[in-house]
Each structure stands twice: as C-alpha cells, then as structure tokens.
Wavefront OBJ file of the C-alpha trace (Angstrom):
o trace
v 19.205 39.475 4.618
v 17.007 39.095 7.720
v 13.516 37.661 7.252
v 10.745 38.987 9.494
v 9.206 36.407 11.851
v 5.776 36.857 10.244
v 7.187 36.270 6.769
v 9.050 33.180 7.982
v 5.859 31.736 9.440
v 3.986 32.425 6.203
v 6.708 30.666 4.185
v 6.591 27.746 6.609
v 2.809 27.450 6.261
v 3.038 27.507 2.469
v 5.758 24.858 2.580
v 3.680 22.623 4.856
v 0.617 23.090 2.658
v 2.679 22.116 -0.391
v 3.873 18.969 1.397
v 0.295 17.977 2.243
v -0.796 18.546 -1.352
v 2.118 16.388 -2.539
v 1.136 13.643 -0.116
v -2.498 13.940 -1.193
v -1.522 13.683 -4.854
v 0.471 10.522 -4.138
v -2.500 8.987 -2.299
v -4.828 9.926 -5.178
v -2.515 8.230 -7.692
v -2.295 5.100 -5.529
v -6.082 4.989 -5.159
v -6.365 4.137 -8.872
v -4.186 1.010 -8.525
v -7.041 -1.476 -8.090
v -8.978 0.220 -10.883
v -6.077 -0.198 -13.317
v -5.695 -3.845 -12.256
v -9.329 -4.497 -13.167
v -9.098 -2.544 -16.433
v -6.073 -4.592 -17.533
v -8.087 -7.829 -17.276
v -4.773 -9.670 -16.858
v -4.300 -12.604 -14.467
v -3.108 -11.830 -10.890
v 0.558 -12.798 -11.232
v 0.753 -11.363 -14.764
v -0.232 -8.016 -13.256
v 2.256 -8.396 -10.383
v 5.125 -9.177 -12.770
v 4.539 -6.440 -15.326
v 3.662 -3.845 -12.695
v 7.140 -4.309 -11.244
v 9.025 -5.065 -14.478
v 7.712 -1.964 -16.256
v 8.656 0.144 -13.226
v 12.302 -0.976 -13.056
v 13.696 1.079 -16.010
v 12.137 4.267 -14.648
v 13.473 3.564 -11.162
v 16.964 2.826 -12.507
v 17.023 6.184 -14.325
v 15.788 7.998 -11.224
v 18.350 6.194 -9.081
v 21.224 7.360 -11.290
v 19.836 10.896 -11.420
v 19.492 11.068 -7.617
v 22.589 9.029 -6.734
v 24.054 9.788 -3.332
v 26.474 8.048 -1.017
v 24.945 5.174 0.930
v 26.365 3.431 3.984
v 24.293 0.289 3.539
v 26.101 -3.007 3.073
v 25.690 -5.477 0.232
v 23.929 -7.805 2.682
v 21.379 -5.107 3.484
v 20.752 -4.531 -0.224
v 20.149 -8.235 -0.785
v 17.836 -8.212 2.215
v 15.788 -5.422 0.592
v 15.763 -7.419 -2.645
v 14.435 -10.388 -0.668
v 11.719 -8.187 0.829
v 10.437 -7.884 -2.721
v 9.511 -11.581 -2.583
v 7.007 -10.829 0.180
v 5.817 -7.833 -1.827
v 5.210 -10.038 -4.872
v 3.095 -12.404 -2.789
v 1.237 -9.409 -1.373
v 0.448 -8.098 -4.877
v -0.626 -11.519 -6.171
v -2.980 -12.100 -3.220
v -4.419 -8.599 -3.555
v -5.045 -9.065 -7.285
v -6.915 -12.312 -6.581
v -8.990 -10.466 -3.947
v -9.853 -7.811 -6.547
v -11.172 -10.523 -8.868
v -13.267 -12.067 -6.091
v -14.727 -9.063 -4.241
v -14.005 -6.074 -6.461
v -11.531 -3.199 -6.391
v -13.120 -1.226 -3.551
v -13.559 -3.947 -0.941
v -10.221 -5.621 -1.748
v -8.445 -2.331 -1.065
v -10.297 -1.776 2.213
v -9.578 -5.306 3.492
v -5.927 -4.945 2.444
v -5.651 -1.858 4.674
v -5.948 -4.231 7.658
v -2.154 -4.482 7.328
v -2.059 -1.595 9.801
v -3.436 -3.977 12.461
v -1.350 -7.015 11.442
v 1.800 -4.875 11.479
v 0.885 -3.569 14.937
v 0.441 -7.128 16.225
v 3.698 -8.294 14.602
v 5.546 -5.351 16.120
v 4.167 -6.235 19.542
v 5.043 -9.938 19.302
v 8.384 -9.725 17.496
v 9.759 -6.295 18.389
v 8.163 -5.711 21.809
v 6.489 -2.511 20.535
v 3.438 -2.426 22.800
v 0.432 -0.775 21.095
v -1.641 1.934 22.754
v -4.848 1.056 24.597
v -6.881 2.897 21.958
v -5.281 0.859 19.180
v -6.067 -2.366 21.018
v -9.700 -1.323 21.488
v -10.002 -0.555 17.759
v -8.701 -3.975 16.680
v -11.930 -5.958 17.389
v -13.857 -3.319 15.436
v -11.641 -3.986 12.418
v -12.046 -7.761 12.752
v -15.844 -7.552 12.947
v -15.787 -5.239 9.936
v -13.803 -7.795 7.933
v -16.370 -10.497 8.772
v -19.209 -8.219 7.611
v -17.388 -7.414 4.360
v -17.218 -11.144 3.643
v -21.012 -11.051 3.374
v -21.396 -13.563 6.186
v -25.136 -14.073 6.716
v -26.010 -11.465 4.097
v -27.806 -11.894 0.796
v -26.678 -9.930 -2.245
v -23.099 -9.374 -1.104
v -20.788 -7.781 -3.661
v -18.293 -10.086 -5.332
v -17.915 -13.383 -7.129
v -16.891 -15.119 -3.882
v -16.911 -12.636 -0.962
v -15.694 -15.062 1.721
v -12.708 -16.290 -0.310
v -12.037 -12.737 -1.471
v -11.806 -11.503 2.120
v -9.470 -14.394 2.956
v -7.115 -13.287 0.160
v -7.491 -9.698 1.346
v -6.338 -10.680 4.828
v -3.476 -12.691 3.274
v -2.540 -9.497 1.443
v -2.279 -7.700 4.781
v -0.178 -10.465 6.354
v 2.260 -10.554 3.424
v 2.559 -6.780 3.445
v 3.467 -6.973 7.130
v 6.208 -9.464 6.241
v 7.429 -7.036 3.576
v 7.599 -4.183 6.121
v 9.495 -6.283 8.671
v 11.983 -7.446 6.035
v 12.573 -3.865 4.897
v 13.166 -2.894 8.501
v 15.732 -5.682 8.789
v 17.369 -4.464 5.593
v 18.141 -1.118 7.168
v 16.524 0.940 4.415
v 16.440 4.001 6.671
v 19.828 4.958 5.225
v 18.675 4.631 1.628
v 16.903 7.102 -0.620
v 13.248 6.301 -1.424
v 14.241 5.472 -5.017
v 17.065 3.166 -3.942
v 15.019 1.032 -1.549
v 12.008 0.965 -3.886
v 14.184 -0.185 -6.796
v 15.694 -3.050 -4.791
v 12.321 -4.264 -3.546
v 10.699 -3.854 -6.974
v 13.433 -5.910 -8.643
v 12.966 -8.634 -6.038
v 9.202 -8.599 -6.611
v 9.650 -8.994 -10.385
v 11.883 -12.055 -9.907
v 9.523 -13.543 -7.326
v 6.547 -13.036 -9.652
v 8.255 -15.167 -12.288
v 8.818 -17.881 -9.693
v 5.113 -17.728 -8.760
v 3.983 -17.824 -12.391
v 3.377 -21.636 -12.485
v 0.631 -21.118 -9.872
v -1.285 -18.847 -12.243
v -2.896 -20.677 -15.156
v -3.541 -17.385 -16.939
v 0.021 -16.048 -16.693
v 1.419 -14.688 -19.956
v 4.617 -12.874 -20.947
v 3.130 -11.818 -24.293
v 1.992 -8.175 -24.195
v -1.513 -7.495 -25.447
v -3.301 -4.207 -25.948
v -4.941 -2.288 -24.400
v -4.236 -4.535 -21.384
v -0.561 -3.628 -21.188
v -1.311 0.034 -21.660
v -3.126 -0.111 -18.323
v -0.253 -2.086 -16.782
v 2.318 0.498 -17.927
v 0.149 3.225 -16.401
v -0.085 1.160 -13.198
v 3.699 0.708 -13.059
v 4.678 4.306 -13.791
v 1.808 5.826 -11.849
v 1.298 3.706 -8.726
v 4.590 1.809 -8.459
v 6.838 4.784 -9.260
v 5.192 8.216 -9.029
v 2.638 7.499 -6.311
v 5.008 5.689 -3.960
v 7.788 8.240 -4.404
v 5.444 11.183 -3.774
v 4.340 9.547 -0.530
v 7.673 8.223 0.754
v 9.515 11.462 -0.011
v 6.917 13.401 2.002
v 6.685 11.073 5.030
v 9.690 12.462 6.964
v 8.457 16.056 6.635
v 4.896 15.988 7.990
v 3.430 14.773 11.254
v 2.735 11.046 11.355
v -0.904 11.527 12.427
v -1.469 13.761 9.373
v 0.018 11.031 7.191
v -2.381 8.512 8.695
v -5.414 10.672 8.018
v -4.365 11.429 4.434
v -3.818 7.735 3.723
v -7.430 6.999 4.694
v -8.329 8.746 1.450
v -6.800 5.859 -0.525
v -9.454 3.186 0.141
v -12.153 5.858 0.133
v -10.983 7.035 -3.289
v -10.818 3.488 -4.648
v -14.396 2.858 -3.501
v -15.541 5.992 -5.323
v -13.721 5.132 -8.572
v -14.982 1.515 -8.397
v -18.556 2.752 -8.102
v -18.219 5.288 -10.925
v -16.344 2.998 -13.341
v -17.522 -0.529 -12.498
v -20.780 0.212 -10.659
v -19.615 -1.788 -7.650
v -22.511 -1.737 -5.163
v -22.293 -3.290 -1.690
v -24.838 -4.939 0.561
v -25.903 -3.185 3.780
v -23.715 -5.451 5.923
v -20.724 -4.868 3.622
v -21.209 -1.113 3.922
v -21.292 -1.485 7.712
v -18.131 -3.604 7.635
v -16.408 -1.176 5.293
v -17.075 1.744 7.643
v -15.925 -0.281 10.660
v -12.649 -1.262 8.983
v -11.853 2.280 7.839
v -12.709 3.798 11.240
v -10.784 1.066 13.093
v -7.708 1.296 10.875
v -7.719 5.094 11.141
v -7.955 4.877 14.938
v -5.036 2.433 15.121
v -2.787 4.511 12.869
v -3.571 7.835 14.535
v -3.180 6.336 18.023
v 0.232 4.901 17.129
v 1.331 8.090 15.380
v 0.403 10.370 18.291
v 2.139 8.059 20.769
v 5.477 8.670 19.048
v 6.650 9.907 15.696
v 8.040 6.766 13.992
v 11.356 6.443 12.268
v 11.208 6.190 8.500
v 11.399 2.393 8.534
v 8.444 2.196 10.903
v 6.526 4.911 9.104
v 6.496 2.672 6.068
v 3.986 0.462 7.870
v 1.339 3.126 7.260
v 1.845 3.075 3.510
v -0.927 1.808 1.242
v -0.648 -1.872 0.543
v -0.830 -1.519 -3.198
l 1 2 3 4 5 6 7 8 9 10 11 12 13 14 15 16 17 18 19 20 21 22 23 24 25 26 27 28 29 30 31 32 33 34 35 36 37 38 39 40 41 42 43 44 45 46 47 48 49 50 51 52 53 54 55 56 57 58 59 60 61 62 63 64 65 66 67 68 69 70 71 72 73 74 75 76 77 78 79 80 81 82 83 84 85 86 87 88 89 90 91 92 93 94 95 96 97 98 99 100 101 102 103 104 105 106 107 108 109 110 111 112 113 114 115 116 117 118 119 120 121 122 123 124 125 126 127 128 129 130 131 132 133 134 135 136 137 138 139 140 141 142 143 144 145 146 147 148 149 150 151 152 153 154 155 156 157 158 159 160 161 162 163 164 165 166 167 168 169 170 171 172 173 174 175 176 177 178 179 180 181 182 183 184 185 186 187 188 189 190 191 192 193 194 195 196 197 198 199 200 201 202 203 204 205 206 207 208 209 210 211 212 213 214 215 216 217 218 219 220 221 222 223 224 225 226 227 228 229 230 231 232 233 234 235 236 237 238 239 240 241 242 243 244 245 246 247 248 249 250 251 252 253 254 255 256 257 258 259 260 261 262 263 264 265 266 267 268 269 270 271 272 273 274 275 276 277 278 279 280 281 282 283 284 285 286 287 288 289 290 291 292 293 294 295 296 297 298 299 300 301 302 303 304 305 306 307 308 309 310 311 312 313 314 315 316 317 318
C-alpha cells in the first residue's frame, strides 16, 4: 500500500506533536520534585535514599520487561553504578538548598548545571562553547548572586546565601554525574538500564552519607513516605523515562526550550502550595538565570545535535 505524500507529512506532524507532548508531560512530572521533597518534611539524605530505593523495584521490573541485548562491559556497568554516587551527592545538596531557599529558587539555581557542564566539557573534553553561550554565562552568574539576596532585604529563604551555595554545589555534582555517565558508555544502554544502574549506586551512596545527616531515619512514617513513594515513582521513574526516551527523537533546541518549563513550573507550584514569595532582586536574578541557561542550551543545541550521552547534560537536575 502506497501512502500519499500529504498523508505521510500529516502522520509525521502528528507523531512529532505526540513526542513533544510526551516530553512536556515528563517535564511537568519532574517540576513537582521539589514540591514533593518539601511535603515529605524528611531530612535531605533521608529523601535521597528513599527516592532512589523506592524507585529500584519499579526499574528492575521495567528492565526485565524491556530487556534487550547490550554490548556494554561489566566495567562500564560498574562505572554507571559509580556515577550514582555523584547523583546521590547532587540530590542531598539540592534537598538542603530546598530547605534553605525554598523549592522554586533551589530548582532555578540547580539549573546552572547547564553552565558548569559546558565549562567542564571545554576544560576536560576540549568542547569549545559557542560565543553566544560564553556571553550568557556572566548573566547566569550575576543572576545567582541576586538570588542569594546579596544586599537585599526580605529575601526568600531561611538562609539565602548558604542556600545558593548548596544550589551551586548541586550543579557541580550533577556535572560530575554527567561526565561519569559519559565515561560509562551509557549510549549503548536503554534508558531503563542506565537509570537503574545509577539509581542503585545513588541508594548505596545515600546510606554512606547518612552519618552526615542528623535527621536521617530508615523508619517509614506517614504521610511523609507517601510523598516519597510518589517522588520515586513519579520523578525518578516516570518523569525521567518520559524525557530520556524522547530525547533522541526531537531536535535538541526544542528539548532545551521544553526543559525551561521545569523551573518555571516549580516556581508556580511553590507559590500556589507554599506561598513562596521572592524579593525584587531575587526575581531579577531568577529571570537572569533562566534566560541565561536557556541561551546556553539553545546555543549549544543549534551548534550541533548532541549524542545521547551529551544530550543528558540538558536534563533537569532533580
């Protein structure tokens, strides 16, 4: 049966629209991550551990259901498992930032990982950034300073300066996670396979970090753990898989623009649920960070369509 060119184009447009909706749904799910962390009222490393531990059974089932041949070596798998250690540190730092400056601002500052990954790629991998990306970097840095409430009265957060410091640490650790995944050669793995390995590593690392958290507890309490289960199955499993399974099929610049909705969505939910209100300087910084990060990601994406391992650097930090 021969399909008319017009019908083929219409099918292609519908398919592309469906992919964008799937990506958008994944971003929307991820945007609730910081909200669920706050609702759980659990300590930072407690959240990091149970977020990953509760996700593992679901990922194991999905891995068996979607099993396919993989050419990755045992060393590469252990490398991906080790990347989970950086991911655990990233989650713990981000959860501390949420406590100190709120869900919205912590998510925005964490998105600076786009810049830290660009710099790391330039220094370590000789991936020179575009001129536009370089020009946007100072804008992001000034925005981060403004979010810290420097020189501003009435800044949002228990300790804005320290919160921003943990937010930047979140970005740095996420960059380490991305570079380790790249070294693990996860391009040959399915999204479920690589996510399972990293998630298992993060769960183990969270237990090792537990002595640093005076509030850490392995005893489930309710409704706290109800929120953590929702965080694990929603953000850690469904949200990430919706996004990573869509990445290879849409243009990288479209991915970058859609992912901007994540911090924007978190800010909206934080305002509606927790009444998080920012000072004027924090609003200015927030806008500068989002605009700068968007410019960097779109500039890099339009320069060249990245391979799947590099595309991961545009993923939301949480």
